[in-house]
VMD Tcl script that builds the backbone (N, CA, C; Angstrom):
set m [mol new atoms 441]
animate dup $m
set s [atomselect $m all]
$s set {name element resname resid chain x y z} {
  {N N MET 1 A -0.376 3.944 73.622}
  {CA C MET 1 A 0.324 4.156 72.409}
  {C C MET 1 A 0.790 2.831 71.871}
  {N N GLY 2 A 0.480 2.605 70.647}
  {CA C GLY 2 A 0.908 1.351 70.084}
  {C C GLY 2 A 1.810 1.575 68.906}
  {N N MET 3 A 2.809 0.727 68.829}
  {CA C MET 3 A 3.734 0.825 67.714}
  {C C MET 3 A 3.900 -0.550 67.112}
  {N N SER 4 A 4.168 -0.542 65.871}
  {CA C SER 4 A 4.415 -1.795 65.188}
  {C C SER 4 A 5.919 -2.066 65.230}
  {N N VAL 5 A 6.289 -3.144 65.803}
  {CA C VAL 5 A 7.708 -3.442 65.961}
  {C C VAL 5 A 8.142 -4.634 65.136}
  {N N GLY 6 A 7.625 -5.129 64.442}
  {CA C GLY 6 A 8.113 -6.309 63.775}
  {C C GLY 6 A 7.867 -6.213 62.304}
  {N N GLY 7 A 8.066 -7.246 61.622}
  {CA C GLY 7 A 7.829 -7.413 60.203}
  {C C GLY 7 A 7.876 -6.123 59.402}
  {N N GLY 8 A 8.212 -6.141 58.236}
  {CA C GLY 8 A 8.307 -4.945 57.429}
  {C C GLY 8 A 7.074 -4.686 56.574}
  {N N GLU 9 A 6.042 -5.464 56.707}
  {CA C GLU 9 A 4.859 -5.272 55.864}
  {C C GLU 9 A 3.915 -4.238 56.457}
  {N N GLU 10 A 3.503 -3.314 55.603}
  {CA C GLU 10 A 2.519 -2.323 56.029}
  {C C GLU 10 A 1.197 -2.654 55.358}
  {N N VAL 11 A 0.160 -2.576 56.124}
  {CA C VAL 11 A -1.163 -2.861 55.587}
  {C C VAL 11 A -1.804 -1.533 55.163}
  {N N VAL 12 A -2.208 -1.442 53.922}
  {CA C VAL 12 A -2.852 -0.230 53.406}
  {C C VAL 12 A -4.353 -0.386 53.570}
  {N N LYS 13 A -4.949 0.551 54.272}
  {CA C LYS 13 A -6.401 0.520 54.460}
  {C C LYS 13 A -7.066 1.354 53.374}
  {N N SER 14 A -8.077 0.819 52.766}
  {CA C SER 14 A -8.801 1.497 51.706}
  {C C SER 14 A -10.169 1.922 52.236}
  {N N GLU 15 A -10.248 3.139 52.740}
  {CA C GLU 15 A -11.504 3.662 53.271}
  {C C GLU 15 A -11.893 4.902 52.466}
  {N N PRO 16 A -13.175 5.040 52.107}
  {CA C PRO 16 A -13.589 6.238 51.358}
  {C C PRO 16 A -13.579 7.476 52.262}
  {N N ASN 17 A -13.255 8.597 51.665}
  {CA C ASN 17 A -13.260 9.860 52.386}
  {C C ASN 17 A -14.659 10.465 52.247}
  {N N VAL 18 A -15.457 10.423 53.290}
  {CA C VAL 18 A -16.852 10.872 53.225}
  {C C VAL 18 A -17.023 12.329 53.621}
  {N N ILE 19 A -15.991 12.995 54.024}
  {CA C ILE 19 A -16.091 14.395 54.450}
  {C C ILE 19 A -16.598 15.290 53.307}
  {N N PRO 20 A -16.066 15.222 52.078}
  {CA C PRO 20 A -16.587 16.076 51.000}
  {C C PRO 20 A -18.064 15.780 50.688}
  {N N MET 21 A -18.449 14.515 50.754}
  {CA C MET 21 A -19.838 14.166 50.494}
  {C C MET 21 A -20.752 14.767 51.562}
  {N N ILE 22 A -20.345 14.753 52.799}
  {CA C ILE 22 A -21.143 15.336 53.875}
  {C C ILE 22 A -21.257 16.843 53.684}
  {N N ASP 23 A -20.177 17.496 53.266}
  {CA C ASP 23 A -20.216 18.940 53.012}
  {C C ASP 23 A -21.218 19.283 51.920}
  {N N ILE 24 A -21.196 18.524 50.835}
  {CA C ILE 24 A -22.132 18.771 49.731}
  {C C ILE 24 A -23.567 18.547 50.183}
  {N N MET 25 A -23.810 17.516 50.936}
  {CA C MET 25 A -25.162 17.234 51.416}
  {C C MET 25 A -25.673 18.349 52.327}
  {N N LEU 26 A -24.817 18.890 53.177}
  {CA C LEU 26 A -25.225 19.984 54.054}
  {C C LEU 26 A -25.557 21.247 53.260}
  {N N VAL 27 A -24.754 21.540 52.238}
  {CA C VAL 27 A -25.037 22.706 51.390}
  {C C VAL 27 A -26.372 22.533 50.678}
  {N N LEU 28 A -26.626 21.354 50.127}
  {CA C LEU 28 A -27.907 21.104 49.460}
  {C C LEU 28 A -29.074 21.199 50.440}
  {N N LEU 29 A -28.891 20.699 51.639}
  {CA C LEU 29 A -29.942 20.784 52.651}
  {C C LEU 29 A -30.277 22.233 52.969}
  {N N ILE 30 A -29.264 23.058 53.122}
  {CA C ILE 30 A -29.500 24.480 53.399}
  {C C ILE 30 A -30.208 25.149 52.236}
  {N N ILE 31 A -29.798 24.859 51.007}
  {CA C ILE 31 A -30.444 25.450 49.827}
  {C C ILE 31 A -31.917 25.066 49.784}
  {N N PHE 32 A -32.224 23.795 49.986}
  {CA C PHE 32 A -33.622 23.366 49.947}
  {C C PHE 32 A -34.428 23.940 51.106}
  {N N MET 33 A -33.806 24.143 52.243}
  {CA C MET 33 A -34.520 24.742 53.374}
  {C C MET 33 A -34.891 26.194 53.081}
  {N N ILE 34 A -34.074 26.887 52.308}
  {CA C ILE 34 A -34.352 28.282 51.967}
  {C C ILE 34 A -35.335 28.384 50.805}
  {N N VAL 35 A -35.175 27.548 49.790}
  {CA C VAL 35 A -35.975 27.657 48.566}
  {C C VAL 35 A -37.392 27.116 48.737}
  {N N THR 36 A -37.588 26.065 49.486}
  {CA C THR 36 A -38.896 25.422 49.602}
  {C C THR 36 A -39.993 26.355 50.112}
  {N N PRO 37 A -39.791 27.139 51.168}
  {CA C PRO 37 A -40.866 28.042 51.593}
  {C C PRO 37 A -41.210 29.110 50.552}
  {N N VAL 38 A -40.215 29.535 49.782}
  {CA C VAL 38 A -40.475 30.538 48.751}
  {C C VAL 38 A -41.353 29.947 47.657}
  {N N ILE 39 A -41.084 28.722 47.259}
  {CA C ILE 39 A -41.887 28.066 46.219}
  {C C ILE 39 A -43.307 27.813 46.717}
  {N N ALA 40 A -43.442 27.365 47.949}
  {CA C ALA 40 A -44.765 27.054 48.499}
  {C C ALA 40 A -45.604 28.304 48.692}
  {N N GLY 41 A -44.967 29.456 48.905}
  {CA C GLY 41 A -45.697 30.699 49.153}
  {C C GLY 41 A -46.451 31.203 47.942}
  {N N GLY 42 A -45.951 30.969 46.749}
  {CA C GLY 42 A -46.606 31.426 45.534}
  {C C GLY 42 A -46.429 32.921 45.339}
  {N N PHE 43 A -47.237 33.485 44.427}
  {CA C PHE 43 A -47.193 34.910 44.171}
  {C C PHE 43 A -48.597 35.378 43.830}
  {N N THR 44 A -48.789 36.668 43.862}
  {CA C THR 44 A -50.086 37.254 43.574}
  {C C THR 44 A -50.054 37.843 42.171}
  {N N ALA 45 A -50.957 37.407 41.325}
  {CA C ALA 45 A -51.049 37.945 39.970}
  {C C ALA 45 A -52.176 38.962 39.924}
  {N N THR 46 A -51.907 40.114 39.359}
  {CA C THR 46 A -52.944 41.139 39.222}
  {C C THR 46 A -53.059 41.511 37.750}
  {N N MET 47 A -54.223 41.968 37.375}
  {CA C MET 47 A -54.433 42.399 36.002}
  {C C MET 47 A -53.628 43.676 35.764}
  {N N PRO 48 A -53.116 43.845 34.570}
  {CA C PRO 48 A -52.284 45.019 34.301}
  {C C PRO 48 A -53.112 46.296 34.269}
  {N N GLN 49 A -52.446 47.397 34.578}
  {CA C GLN 49 A -53.044 48.705 34.438}
  {C C GLN 49 A -52.228 49.451 33.398}
  {N N ALA 50 A -52.902 50.256 32.585}
  {CA C ALA 50 A -52.190 50.923 31.503}
  {C C ALA 50 A -52.692 52.344 31.343}
  {N N GLU 51 A -51.857 53.143 30.735}
  {CA C GLU 51 A -52.255 54.485 30.367}
  {C C GLU 51 A -52.596 54.448 28.884}
  {N N ASN 52 A -53.837 54.696 28.557}
  {CA C ASN 52 A -54.262 54.684 27.162}
  {C C ASN 52 A -54.085 56.077 26.580}
  {N N LEU 53 A -53.339 56.150 25.509}
  {CA C LEU 53 A -53.147 57.443 24.867}
  {C C LEU 53 A -54.383 57.867 24.095}
  {N N GLU 54 A -55.064 56.916 23.525}
  {CA C GLU 54 A -56.282 57.201 22.778}
  {C C GLU 54 A -57.410 56.376 23.359}
  {N N ALA 55 A -58.573 56.974 23.422}
  {CA C ALA 55 A -59.740 56.228 23.894}
  {C C ALA 55 A -60.103 55.192 22.833}
  {N N ALA 56 A -60.366 53.984 23.251}
  {CA C ALA 56 A -60.733 52.916 22.327}
  {C C ALA 56 A -62.057 52.317 22.787}
  {N N PRO 57 A -63.161 52.886 22.342}
  {CA C PRO 57 A -64.455 52.347 22.776}
  {C C PRO 57 A -64.687 50.957 22.203}
  {N N ASP 58 A -65.517 50.190 22.892}
  {CA C ASP 58 A -65.850 48.852 22.427}
  {C C ASP 58 A -66.611 48.933 21.115}
  {N N GLU 59 A -66.253 48.054 20.186}
  {CA C GLU 59 A -66.977 47.996 18.917}
  {C C GLU 59 A -68.208 47.116 19.090}
  {N N ASP 60 A -69.134 47.221 18.142}
  {CA C ASP 60 A -70.394 46.472 18.241}
  {C C ASP 60 A -70.188 44.967 18.168}
  {N N ASN 61 A -69.197 44.499 17.417}
  {CA C ASN 61 A -69.026 43.064 17.248}
  {C C ASN 61 A -68.016 42.460 18.228}
  {N N ASP 62 A -67.507 43.243 19.161}
  {CA C ASP 62 A -66.589 42.713 20.174}
  {C C ASP 62 A -67.354 41.860 21.179}
  {N N ILE 63 A -66.760 40.730 21.543}
  {CA C ILE 63 A -67.340 39.870 22.570}
  {C C ILE 63 A -66.479 40.000 23.819}
  {N N ILE 64 A -67.105 40.429 24.894}
  {CA C ILE 64 A -66.374 40.667 26.136}
  {C C ILE 64 A -66.908 39.725 27.202}
  {N N LEU 65 A -65.994 38.969 27.788}
  {CA C LEU 65 A -66.334 38.054 28.880}
  {C C LEU 65 A -65.871 38.680 30.185}
  {N N GLY 66 A -66.783 38.814 31.131}
  {CA C GLY 66 A -66.453 39.343 32.446}
  {C C GLY 66 A -66.479 38.227 33.473}
  {N N ILE 67 A -65.573 38.312 34.433}
  {CA C ILE 67 A -65.526 37.322 35.507}
  {C C ILE 67 A -65.495 38.100 36.816}
  {N N ASP 68 A -66.492 37.859 37.677}
  {CA C ASP 68 A -66.534 38.595 38.944}
  {C C ASP 68 A -65.702 37.883 40.009}
  {N N GLU 69 A -65.708 38.430 41.217}
  {CA C GLU 69 A -64.839 37.925 42.284}
  {C C GLU 69 A -65.190 36.505 42.712}
  {N N GLN 70 A -66.456 36.085 42.531}
  {CA C GLN 70 A -66.861 34.719 42.886}
  {C C GLN 70 A -66.604 33.721 41.758}
  {N N GLY 71 A -66.170 34.198 40.587}
  {CA C GLY 71 A -65.902 33.307 39.464}
  {C C GLY 71 A -67.087 33.133 38.541}
  {N N ASN 72 A -68.107 33.992 38.653}
  {CA C ASN 72 A -69.274 33.934 37.763}
  {C C ASN 72 A -68.928 34.603 36.441}
  {N N TYR 73 A -69.481 34.073 35.349}
  {CA C TYR 73 A -69.204 34.581 34.015}
  {C C TYR 73 A -70.331 35.485 33.544}
  {N N TYR 74 A -69.958 36.547 32.825}
  {CA C TYR 74 A -70.912 37.485 32.249}
  {C C TYR 74 A -70.466 37.783 30.828}
  {N N LEU 75 A -71.412 37.771 29.894}
  {CA C LEU 75 A -71.123 38.179 28.526}
  {C C LEU 75 A -71.801 39.512 28.272}
  {N N ASP 76 A -71.189 40.317 27.412}
  {CA C ASP 76 A -71.767 41.628 27.124}
  {C C ASP 76 A -73.104 41.471 26.414}
  {N N PRO 77 A -74.006 42.440 26.567}
  {CA C PRO 77 A -75.346 42.325 25.988}
  {C C PRO 77 A -75.369 42.214 24.468}
  {N N GLY 78 A -74.327 42.645 23.756}
  {CA C GLY 78 A -74.311 42.577 22.297}
  {C C GLY 78 A -74.245 41.162 21.744}
  {N N THR 79 A -74.024 40.161 22.582}
  {CA C THR 79 A -73.892 38.789 22.098}
  {C C THR 79 A -75.223 38.055 22.060}
  {N N GLY 80 A -76.272 38.688 22.522}
  {CA C GLY 80 A -77.568 38.013 22.559}
  {C C GLY 80 A -77.807 37.330 23.884}
  {N N SER 81 A -76.801 37.219 24.703}
  {CA C SER 81 A -76.938 36.620 26.017}
  {C C SER 81 A -77.175 37.740 27.016}
  {N N THR 82 A -78.051 37.512 27.945}
  {CA C THR 82 A -78.355 38.565 28.901}
  {C C THR 82 A -77.612 38.323 30.201}
  {N N GLY 83 A -76.524 39.020 30.369}
  {CA C GLY 83 A -75.831 39.027 31.642}
  {C C GLY 83 A -75.170 37.730 32.047}
  {N N ARG 84 A -75.502 37.269 33.254}
  {CA C ARG 84 A -74.800 36.156 33.894}
  {C C ARG 84 A -75.079 34.825 33.203}
  {N N LEU 85 A -74.013 34.037 33.079}
  {CA C LEU 85 A -74.123 32.689 32.512}
  {C C LEU 85 A -73.799 31.675 33.592}
  {N N ALA 86 A -74.430 30.543 33.537}
  {CA C ALA 86 A -74.019 29.436 34.405}
  {C C ALA 86 A -72.665 28.946 33.898}
  {N N ASN 87 A -71.819 28.513 34.798}
  {CA C ASN 87 A -70.473 28.087 34.419}
  {C C ASN 87 A -70.497 26.965 33.386}
  {N N GLU 88 A -71.515 26.117 33.427}
  {CA C GLU 88 A -71.611 25.009 32.479}
  {C C GLU 88 A -72.018 25.494 31.086}
  {N N GLN 89 A -72.677 26.651 30.996}
  {CA C GLN 89 A -73.168 27.167 29.715}
  {C C GLN 89 A -72.102 27.905 28.925}
  {N N LEU 90 A -71.038 28.327 29.560}
  {CA C LEU 90 A -70.062 29.182 28.891}
  {C C LEU 90 A -69.509 28.536 27.623}
  {N N GLY 91 A -69.124 27.287 27.679}
  {CA C GLY 91 A -68.570 26.613 26.508}
  {C C GLY 91 A -69.552 26.544 25.358}
  {N N GLU 92 A -70.818 26.215 25.654}
  {CA C GLU 92 A -71.845 26.126 24.604}
  {C C GLU 92 A -72.081 27.477 23.950}
  {N N VAL 93 A -72.203 28.529 24.762}
  {CA C VAL 93 A -72.485 29.859 24.232}
  {C C VAL 93 A -71.318 30.357 23.386}
  {N N LEU 94 A -70.088 30.180 23.870}
  {CA C LEU 94 A -68.931 30.628 23.088}
  {C C LEU 94 A -68.775 29.825 21.797}
  {N N THR 95 A -69.044 28.534 21.852}
  {CA C THR 95 A -68.964 27.720 20.634}
  {C C THR 95 A -69.962 28.211 19.594}
  {N N SER 96 A -71.190 28.511 20.015}
  {CA C SER 96 A -72.194 28.994 19.061}
  {C C SER 96 A -71.819 30.370 18.512}
  {N N LEU 97 A -71.216 31.227 19.333}
  {CA C LEU 97 A -70.824 32.553 18.863}
  {C C LEU 97 A -69.653 32.491 17.887}
  {N N TYR 98 A -68.655 31.706 18.207}
  {CA C TYR 98 A -67.446 31.689 17.379}
  {C C TYR 98 A -67.552 30.756 16.176}
  {N N SER 99 A -68.518 29.888 16.140}
  {CA C SER 99 A -68.701 29.066 14.942}
  {C C SER 99 A -69.271 29.905 13.801}
  {N N ARG 100 A -69.954 31.000 14.122}
  {CA C ARG 100 A -70.546 31.878 13.108}
  {C C ARG 100 A -69.604 33.001 12.677}
  {N N ARG 101 A -68.527 33.208 13.380}
  {CA C ARG 101 A -67.626 34.331 13.067}
  {C C ARG 101 A -66.665 33.937 11.949}
  {N N THR 102 A -66.576 34.792 10.949}
  {CA C THR 102 A -65.650 34.533 9.849}
  {C C THR 102 A -64.481 35.509 9.861}
  {N N LYS 103 A -64.684 36.677 10.437}
  {CA C LYS 103 A -63.657 37.721 10.390}
  {C C LYS 103 A -62.549 37.485 11.417}
  {N N ASP 104 A -62.910 37.388 12.658}
  {CA C ASP 104 A -61.904 37.226 13.700}
  {C C ASP 104 A -62.466 36.376 14.825}
  {N N ALA 105 A -61.571 35.843 15.607}
  {CA C ALA 105 A -61.986 35.019 16.751}
  {C C ALA 105 A -61.287 35.547 17.998}
  {N N ILE 106 A -61.611 36.805 18.337}
  {CA C ILE 106 A -60.992 37.466 19.483}
  {C C ILE 106 A -61.997 37.522 20.618}
  {N N LEU 107 A -61.542 37.166 21.811}
  {CA C LEU 107 A -62.369 37.288 23.007}
  {C C LEU 107 A -61.656 38.221 23.970}
  {N N TYR 108 A -62.348 39.291 24.354}
  {CA C TYR 108 A -61.827 40.215 25.356}
  {C C TYR 108 A -62.372 39.777 26.696}
  {N N PHE 109 A -61.544 39.808 27.714}
  {CA C PHE 109 A -62.078 39.466 29.030}
  {C C PHE 109 A -61.616 40.448 30.087}
  {N N ARG 110 A -62.535 40.677 31.011}
  {CA C ARG 110 A -62.271 41.521 32.172}
  {C C ARG 110 A -62.423 40.633 33.392}
  {N N ALA 111 A -61.488 40.730 34.307}
  {CA C ALA 111 A -61.561 39.928 35.521}
  {C C ALA 111 A -61.439 40.846 36.728}
  {N N ASP 112 A -62.153 40.493 37.779}
  {CA C ASP 112 A -62.059 41.241 39.024}
  {C C ASP 112 A -60.650 41.091 39.586}
  {N N GLN 113 A -60.146 42.163 40.177}
  {CA C GLN 113 A -58.773 42.131 40.684}
  {C C GLN 113 A -58.613 41.154 41.846}
  {N N GLY 114 A -59.687 40.883 42.601}
  {CA C GLY 114 A -59.592 39.955 43.722}
  {C C GLY 114 A -59.814 38.509 43.332}
  {N N LEU 115 A -59.976 38.235 42.051}
  {CA C LEU 115 A -60.262 36.885 41.561}
  {C C LEU 115 A -59.012 36.015 41.577}
  {N N GLU 116 A -59.178 34.761 41.971}
  {CA C GLU 116 A -58.065 33.810 41.896}
  {C C GLU 116 A -57.765 33.520 40.426}
  {N N PHE 117 A -56.482 33.378 40.116}
  {CA C PHE 117 A -56.090 33.175 38.723}
  {C C PHE 117 A -56.617 31.867 38.156}
  {N N SER 118 A -56.896 30.893 38.993}
  {CA C SER 118 A -57.391 29.608 38.497}
  {C C SER 118 A -58.717 29.781 37.750}
  {N N HIS 119 A -59.545 30.739 38.175}
  {CA C HIS 119 A -60.814 30.990 37.471}
  {C C HIS 119 A -60.552 31.569 36.078}
  {N N VAL 120 A -59.579 32.464 35.979}
  {CA C VAL 120 A -59.220 33.031 34.673}
  {C C VAL 120 A -58.664 31.936 33.774}
  {N N GLU 121 A -57.848 31.069 34.340}
  {CA C GLU 121 A -57.262 29.965 33.574}
  {C C GLU 121 A -58.341 29.010 33.066}
  {N N ASP 122 A -59.344 28.724 33.904}
  {CA C ASP 122 A -60.459 27.866 33.474}
  {C C ASP 122 A -61.214 28.506 32.320}
  {N N ALA 123 A -61.478 29.813 32.426}
  {CA C ALA 123 A -62.188 30.518 31.356}
  {C C ALA 123 A -61.384 30.506 30.064}
  {N N MET 124 A -60.072 30.655 30.172}
  {CA C MET 124 A -59.226 30.627 28.979}
  {C C MET 124 A -59.242 29.244 28.327}
  {N N ASP 125 A -59.222 28.192 29.129}
  {CA C ASP 125 A -59.292 26.827 28.580}
  {C C ASP 125 A -60.619 26.600 27.859}
  {N N ILE 126 A -61.711 27.012 28.478}
  {CA C ILE 126 A -63.031 26.853 27.855}
  {C C ILE 126 A -63.090 27.636 26.551}
  {N N ALA 127 A -62.551 28.866 26.560}
  {CA C ALA 127 A -62.578 29.701 25.355}
  {C C ALA 127 A -61.764 29.070 24.225}
  {N N ARG 128 A -60.611 28.553 24.541}
  {CA C ARG 128 A -59.778 27.908 23.507}
  {C C ARG 128 A -60.494 26.705 22.889}
  {N N LYS 129 A -61.153 25.917 23.718}
  {CA C LYS 129 A -61.881 24.752 23.210}
  {C C LYS 129 A -63.107 25.155 22.399}
  {N N SER 130 A -63.584 26.380 22.595}
  {CA C SER 130 A -64.790 26.846 21.916}
  {C C SER 130 A -64.496 27.551 20.602}
  {N N GLY 131 A -63.243 27.658 20.213}
  {CA C GLY 131 A -62.912 28.258 18.923}
  {C C GLY 131 A -62.288 29.635 18.996}
  {N N VAL 132 A -62.020 30.146 20.166}
  {CA C VAL 132 A -61.381 31.450 20.305}
  {C C VAL 132 A -59.902 31.295 19.956}
  {N N ARG 133 A -59.398 32.172 19.102}
  {CA C ARG 133 A -57.995 32.097 18.699}
  {C C ARG 133 A -57.135 33.135 19.419}
  {N N VAL 134 A -57.709 34.282 19.771}
  {CA C VAL 134 A -56.954 35.346 20.433}
  {C C VAL 134 A -57.698 35.751 21.700}
  {N N LEU 135 A -56.982 35.753 22.811}
  {CA C LEU 135 A -57.537 36.221 24.081}
  {C C LEU 135 A -56.855 37.532 24.434}
  {N N ALA 136 A -57.652 38.538 24.764}
  {CA C ALA 136 A -57.099 39.847 25.098}
  {C C ALA 136 A -57.658 40.291 26.444}
  {N N ALA 137 A -56.770 40.681 27.334}
  {CA C ALA 137 A -57.203 41.166 28.641}
  {C C ALA 137 A -57.476 42.658 28.550}
  {N N VAL 138 A -58.606 43.073 29.088}
  {CA C VAL 138 A -58.955 44.484 29.126}
  {C C VAL 138 A -58.327 45.058 30.387}
  {N N THR 139 A -57.524 46.092 30.208}
  {CA C THR 139 A -56.826 46.669 31.354}
  {C C THR 139 A -57.631 47.810 31.943}
  {N N ASP 140 A -57.354 48.102 33.185}
  {CA C ASP 140 A -57.966 49.248 33.847}
  {C C ASP 140 A -57.140 50.487 33.544}
  {N N GLN 141 A -57.829 51.614 33.495}
  {CA C GLN 141 A -57.137 52.874 33.280}
  {C C GLN 141 A -56.308 53.198 34.514}
  {N N LYS 142 A -55.047 53.510 34.324}
  {CA C LYS 142 A -54.186 53.827 35.448}
  {C C LYS 142 A -54.593 55.186 36.006}
  {N N ARG 143 A -54.763 55.259 37.294}
  {CA C ARG 143 A -55.165 56.510 37.921}
  {C C ARG 143 A -53.943 57.406 38.101}
  {N N PRO 144 A -54.099 58.701 37.828}
  {CA C PRO 144 A -52.950 59.592 38.002}
  {C C PRO 144 A -52.583 59.730 39.470}
  {N N VAL 145 A -51.302 59.868 39.728}
  {CA C VAL 145 A -50.822 60.004 41.098}
  {C C VAL 145 A -50.950 61.472 41.492}
  {N N ARG 146 A -51.606 61.708 42.609}
  {CA C ARG 146 A -51.775 63.083 43.090}
  {C C ARG 146 A -50.705 63.382 44.123}
  {N N ARG 147 A -50.110 64.509 43.956}
  {CA C ARG 147 A -49.022 64.888 44.873}
  {C C ARG 147 A -49.372 66.111 45.655}
}
mol reanalyze $m
mol bondsrecalc $m
mol representation Tube
mol addrep $m
């Protein structure tokens, strides 16, 4: 035990209080430990399903782009293209189709439910660069629930 016995001068020590800073750092560490795995996990996007009140058959001038599970592109037979397109040809074919359209620039697309969204995103980018102004996803008919 030590005591100061002499002189009347007290020395004031100026030390920062780091306890609150350590508390804040620990809270932030815990938050990042919880949030990081959730962000890295991602989510699964699926095409919407809808109940159609009225049947809406495809019109003759509708252009429908299909994308299968492997990411291959297909155009409907009404466009003059027969079935499957090479991925490199999609931009050229869509540009030639939409450069001639004066009424509307709508592209309908159907995608396989097991398809990665990056393939749909690539197709949308190509379509936008080719002159498509409106992209519409074709939904699947919702199946009635049997009880």
